[in-house]
C-alpha positions as CSV (number, residue, x, y, z in Angstrom):
1,M,120.4,173.4,123.6
2,I,119.3,171.7,120.4
3,E,120.8,172.9,117.2
4,L,118.2,173.4,114.5
5,T,120.2,172.0,111.6
6,P,118.4,171.2,108.3
7,I,118.9,167.4,109.0
8,F,117.3,167.8,112.5
9,I,114.3,169.6,111.0
10,V,113.8,166.9,108.3
11,V,114.1,164.1,110.8
12,A,111.8,165.8,113.4
13,A,109.2,166.4,110.7
14,A,109.4,162.8,109.6
15,V,109.1,161.6,113.2
16,A,106.1,163.8,113.8
17,F,104.5,162.5,110.6
18,L,105.1,158.8,111.6
19,V,103.7,159.3,115.1
20,G,100.7,161.0,113.7
21,L,100.1,158.2,111.2
22,S,100.5,155.5,113.8
23,K,98.1,157.3,116.2
24,G,95.6,157.7,113.3
25,G,95.6,154.0,112.7
26,L,97.3,154.1,109.3
27,G,101.0,153.5,110.2
28,G,100.6,150.5,112.5
29,A,103.8,150.4,114.6
30,A,105.5,153.2,112.6
31,G,105.4,155.4,115.7
32,A,107.8,153.0,117.4
33,L,110.5,154.2,115.0
34,A,110.2,157.8,116.5
35,T,112.8,157.4,119.3
36,P,115.5,155.6,117.2
37,L,115.1,158.0,114.3
38,M,115.4,161.1,116.6
39,A,118.4,159.4,118.3
40,L,120.3,159.7,115.0
41,V,120.3,163.5,115.3
42,M,120.3,164.2,119.1
43,P,121.3,162.6,122.4
44,A,119.0,159.8,123.6
45,E,117.9,161.4,126.9
46,K,116.8,164.5,125.1
47,V,114.9,162.3,122.5
48,I,112.9,160.6,125.2
49,G,112.0,164.0,126.8
50,L,110.9,165.2,123.4
51,V,109.1,162.2,121.9
52,L,107.2,160.8,124.9
53,P,105.1,164.0,125.4
54,W,104.2,163.8,121.7
55,R,103.0,160.3,122.0
56,Y,101.0,160.8,125.2
57,N,99.4,164.0,124.0
58,L,98.4,162.5,120.7
59,A,96.9,159.6,122.5
60,Y,95.0,161.9,124.8
61,F,93.6,164.0,122.0
62,A,92.8,161.0,119.8
63,A,90.7,159.6,122.6
64,G,88.6,162.8,122.6
65,G,90.6,164.9,125.2
66,S,90.3,168.6,125.4
67,V,92.6,171.6,126.2
68,L,89.9,173.2,128.4
69,P,91.2,173.2,132.0
70,E,88.1,171.7,133.6
71,V,88.0,168.8,131.1
72,F,91.8,168.2,131.1
73,F,92.1,168.1,134.9
74,R,89.0,165.9,135.2
75,D,90.6,163.4,132.9
76,A,94.1,163.7,134.4
77,F,93.0,163.3,138.0
78,P,89.8,161.1,138.0
79,D,90.1,160.1,141.6
80,V,89.9,163.7,143.0
81,G,86.1,163.8,142.4
82,S,84.5,167.1,143.1
83,R,87.6,168.5,144.8
84,T,89.2,169.9,141.6
85,W,91.4,173.0,141.5
86,L,88.5,174.9,139.9
87,S,86.3,174.3,143.0
88,M,89.1,175.3,145.4
89,Q,89.5,178.8,144.0
């Protein structure tokens, strides 16, 4: 379990801000600092499990992704074709 200490909250907010800046094109490679910064306040294996989904989800939504199930699964599994989980119900 992660302890929500004040230093953890400050570092997590700074990391989220840096990742957002870098995905928006303003921070350059600032998002690469996310994992090392979070590793200062929590174990590395938990950092990777927390930061990687942020990066991939931000990249997906920055590319025009959607949370609608039919759009998400179409994008996530492009090789399935017409056999999506929606048509199998």
